[in-house]
N, C-alpha and C positions, 0 to 999 in steps of 0.2 A: 581726497575725500570728496564724496558727492553730497551736495546739499539739495534742498528742494528746488523745483523748477522755477524759473523767473516768471514774474507776472505778465511781462510784455516782451515782444520780440525786438524792442527798439535797439538793444545792444547789437543785434546782428545787422539791422538795416540802416543804422544811423549814418554810416560812412557812405553807403550806396546812395543815400538821399542827399548827402551833404552838398553836392554841386548844385542840385536843384534848389535846395534851401537857400544857398548863398544868393542865387539869382533872384528868388522871390523876395528875400529880405532886402536886397539892394533896391528893388523897385518900390517897396513899401516905405523906405526911409525918406522918400521925397516929401511925404506929408507929415513926417514926425518932427517933434522938436529936436534941437541940436543935440542935447544930451542923450535923447533916446536913439537918435541916429548913430551916435558914437557907440552906444551899448550894443545896438543891433549889428553894427558893422564888426565890432569886436567878436561877437558870437559867430558871425558869418566867417570871419577870418579863422577862428578857432576850429570850426567844423569843416571848412573847405579842404578838399584833397590837395596835397602838394603837387601842383601841375608839373613842375620840372621832374620830380621823382616818378610820377606816373609816366611821363614821356620816356624817361630812362628805362623804366620797367618794360614798356612796350618795345623799345629798341632792343633790349637784351633778349626778350622773348622772340622777336622776329629773327635776330641773328642766330639764335640757337636752332630755330626751325630750318633756316636756310643752310647753315654751315656745320652743324654738329656731325660727327663721324657717322652716327646712326640716326635714322629717321625717328623722330619722337612726335607722337600725336599731341594735339592741343590739350586734351583732357589731362594727360599725364603731366605735362608741363605746368598746368594750372594747379593741380593737386600738390605737386612738389613745391611750388611757390608758396602755397598756403601752409604746408607743413613746415617749411623753412621759416615763414613769418611767425608761426606759433612756437617753434622749437627754440627760437632765440629769446623768447620772453622769460620762461622759467622752465624747470624740469617737468612740471606737471600739466602744463597746457599742451593740448594736442588736437589734431584733426583725426576724427574716428570714422573710418569707412564703415559700411554696413556690418562687416564681420567683426570689427573691433568694437562697434557699438553694442552688438549682441553679446560679445564676450564680456564686456563690462557689466551688462545686465545679469549675465549668468553668475558672475563673481559675487554680486550683492545678494543673489538668491542662494548661493552656497554650492553650486555644482558647475564644474567646467572640466575640460580635458587639458592636462599639462603635467608639470612636475611639482607644483606647489610652492612657488616662491613669489614674494612681492619684491619688485626691483625698482630702482630709481637711478637718476644720474647724480653723482657726487664728484665734484671737481673734474667734470668732463668724462668720468669713467662709470660704466655700468656697474652698479653696486647692489648687493642684496640688502634689502631693508629688513626682511624677516622671512624665515621658512615657515610654512603653515604646518601645524601639527599633523602627524600621521600621514605624511605624504612622502613621495620619493626623495624630495629635497631634505626633509627632516631626517629621514632614515639614513641618508648619506652624510649626515652631520654637517651640512652646509649651515653657515652661521651669518648673523647680521654683520655687516661691514666687509664681508668677503667681496673681492673685486672679480668680476667676470671678464676675462681677457679675450676669450674666443667662444663662439657658439658654433659647434661643429668645426668647420674650417674657416669661418668668417671672423676676422678681428672685430671686436665690438666698438673700437674707436671710430669705425666708419659708419656705425649704425645710429639712427635715432632711437629714442626710448621705445616708440611704438613699433619700429621695425624689429627691435630685439624681442619684445613681447610676442610679436607675431611668429618669430622663429622658434620661440620656446613652446608655444602652443602646438598642438598636433593631435593625431589620432591615438587612441589608447593602444598600447603595445609597441609603439614606435620608440626607438632609442634616441636619446639626445646626449651629445658629448659636449662638455664645457671645460674650459681651462680656468682654474680658480687660483687667485693669489690672495693669501691671508697674511695680515700683518703679523710679524714675528717669525714667519717662515722664510727660508732662504730661497726657495724656488717655487714657481707655479706647479700645479699638479692637475692632471686630467681626471674628470669625474664623468662616468657614464650612468645616465638615469634612464629608466623606462617610463614613458608617459602613462598616466592612468586617468581614469575619470575621477576627478577629485570631488568627493561629496563631503564637505566639511561640516562638522557639528561645532558650532562656534562656542558652545558652553559645555563644560564638564564639571562635575563636583564629586566630592567624597568627604568623609570625616577623617582627618589626620589622627585624631585622638578623641576620646569622649568629650563632647562639647566644643571641639575646635574644627571648624569647617574649612574646606578648600574649594574655591570657586575659580576655575580656569576659563578665561575668555580669550580665544585665539584670534578672533577678528570680529568686527562689528557688522553683522548682516541685518537684514530687515527685521528678523524676529528675535534678535539677541536679547533685547530688554525683557521680552516675555519669557524667554527660556531661562534667563538668569533669575527672574522672580520665582519661577517654578522650582528651580534648583534650591533656592534659599528656603522655600516652604518645605521642601522634602527634607532638608537637613534639620529644620526646626521641629518637624514631626517626630524626629528620633530623640528629642530631648532639648534641654536648654542649650542655646548657642552662646558659649562664653567668649568666642573669638572667631574671626574669619580672616583667611588669607585670600585676597583678590589678586590673582596672577595675571598680569598684563605683559609679561615678558614676551618678546618676539611677536607682539600683536601689531600688525602694520596699519591698523585703523579700519576704515570702512565708512559706514553710513553715520552721518552726524546725529540724526534723530535717535539712533540706537544708543549712541554714546550718552546722550542726554538722559534717555530712559534708564540706563544702568546707573548713572550718578544719582538719579532721582530715587533709586531704591534705598539709598543710604542717607539721604538728606531730606529734611521735612520743611525747609525754607531756604531762602537765599538764592543768589545768582549761581548758575552752573557755568555758563560760558556766554560770551557775546562776540559778535563779529562786526567788523567795520570795513567798508569798501567805498568806492567812488560813487556808486549809485545808491539811492535810498533803499532799493530792494535788497541790497547787500547788508544793511544794518539790521541785525537781529539780536534779540536777547532771550535767553532760555533760563527759567527759574524753576526751582524745585517745588513740587506739590506737597500738600500735607500728608497724602496717602503714601506711606513709606513702609517697605518690607522689613528693613533692619535699621531703624534710626539710632540705636544706642549700643549695638554690638561692637566691642573693640575690634579694630581692623588694622591689618598691615597690607599694603599694596606693593607688589613686586614689579619693578620696571627694569629695563636695560636698554642697550643701544638699539634694539629692535622694536622698542615700543614707540609707535609713531602716531601722529594725527589724532584720530578719535581716542586712542588709548591715552594720549597725553592730555586730552580734554578731561577725561575722567580723573586721571591722576592729579592734574592741576587743580580741579575743583575740590576734590577731597582734601588736598593739602592746604589750599587757601582757607577752606572752612574749618581746618583743624579737626577734620572728621576721621582721618586715618594717618598712620605713620608710613611714609614711603621708604622702601628699602631696595637696595640693588645698586645699579649704576645709572649714569646720566642717560636720559632718553634721546631719541633720534633728532627731534627738533623740526618737525614739519608742522608749521602753524598756519598754513594757508588753506582756503576753502575753494574747491572747484565746483562749478556748476556745469552740468551737461545740457547743452542747448541743442535740440533737434533742428536739423536743417531741412529745407524743402525737398532735397533730393534723396532723403532717407538716411543720410550720413549724420554725424554728430560733431559738435564742437565742445571739447572739454577745456574750460577756460577758468583760470584763477581770477576770482572776483572779489576776494576779501581775505583779511587776516582774522584769526580768532584769538581771543584773550581770555585768560583765567579770571575768576571773580575779582582778584586784586589788581587787575589791569596788566598782568604780565603777558607779553607776546612770546610765544614759544618758538616762533620762526627763527631757525638757525641757532637757537639757544638751548632748547630742550628743557626738561624738568630735572632739577637736582634732587636726589633722594635725601631724606632726613638721616638715614643710616646707610652708609656706604658698605657694601659687601663686595670686595674686589679680590678675585682669585683666592677665595678661601679665607679672607681676612675680614673680620668684623670691626668696623670703625663707627663709633657713635658720634654724630655731628655735634660740634661744640655748641653748648647752650640748649640742647634738645630737652634736658631735664629727665632723660631716661637712665635708669640704673638697672643692671642685671645682677640678680642674686645667684649664689652658687648653684642652687637647685634649678636655675633656669639655663645654665650653661650646658651645651651639648657635651656628652661623654663625661659628665661629672660622676664621681663615685656615688652609686645609688644605695639607698636604704635597702637592706636585705629583705625587708617586709614589703617592698614596693611591688608594683605590677610588672612582673618579669616579661610577660608576653608583650605588653605595651612598650616596654623598654627596648626589646629586640626590634620591634617594628619601627620605632622612632630612630634608633641607631641606623637601621637600614635606610630610612628616609634621608638622614643627614649624609650618609655615604653617597647616595645616588643624586642628591640635589641639595647641596650645601646651603644655598640661599633660602630654599623652602624650609629646611630644618631650622635655620636661624630665625626665620619669620615666626615659626611656631614657638620658639623659645621667647621671642620678643612679646608675642601675645600673652604668654604666661606671665611675663614681667609686668605687662600693662594691667593684668588682673590683680597682681600682687601689690602694685604701687598704691592704688586707692586705699586698700586695707591698711598698709603701713602708714600712710599719711594721716588716716583718720585716728590712729592710735597715738600719734605724737601729741 
């Protein structure tokens, strides 16, 4: 996930200046008190480059240049060294050449060429985080947690994350063949996709039933908050909004500020998310503003294993503030913040600089968000202690009153057949509307 640009370039240049800093501080300590000398020397020791390791790096560099079977130019060796240095930190830090830098910008703007999947490294294996709605990947039924074993004829175990992304990008109309392994299946299978120009609309909406809205956010782009506000306004223009389903399933995340904007649509006060890192610039807090589009509409938020990063920020904030009921399955668990730092040569550095936390102080990193109501493979399970009760009239496929709305019944039965979780979310919203009335009459 991309956060705002840093206020200073010191993160990039600190190590390059470290040797000079150590020499300067060493000279200054001659006139400092003993305790100040010790403090300055400790800082110098901490900042100084490890001389022996630098010498080893230079030795390896020279031996590769002289003895490797193929001639390799200095620039290629240095870029590979940088990529290796970042690749060993975490799955999300990377060196971005000019093309990759531009591709990242295009993704946040909502238009790029490819097959429409967000990928990451999990246990050393290239893994689908989420397919993007209405793309070749989604139409081919690729799913979160599918492992990509091969791209065309290249095994992915030999690729870095950036190399894999570069291979999957391409010109519109070109074919891409992938070998997919899905948990629960006996053998891998090949999938052939045709690349398209992906123009993603991150927000969709409709009324599931009179008074019950559906807001789908497929990823968080620069204008997602504004688009979500417009969608809520349009649904409210059609009448009273009695309940809302916010669908964040298979949402791989995106821009942090947009996630904050979306959460702010449903909260009129309190903390949304905060981040903590090593540098002061990495410590940020985001709170809700009083101007809110839907502060009191009953809500169900749908999440699953493809809900990651910014999607988890929104889900975690609404859960901690008891603003919505979360339904579905455990989310992905990406709780780190990446800053994109431009370099002088036109390339970029995507670096993990902080972890983010929900209002109650939960770190999502490698943990994920647990739903309040688990819906697993067509089974509804109400989490213990949730206080939610479902009436007969709120159960899907219950025996209907012959005087009821038959057209609406047919539509909702169709909805439940095509998307069980969404059908159960609608049922739960009805129950949430019934519960206050039942409690007030006790």
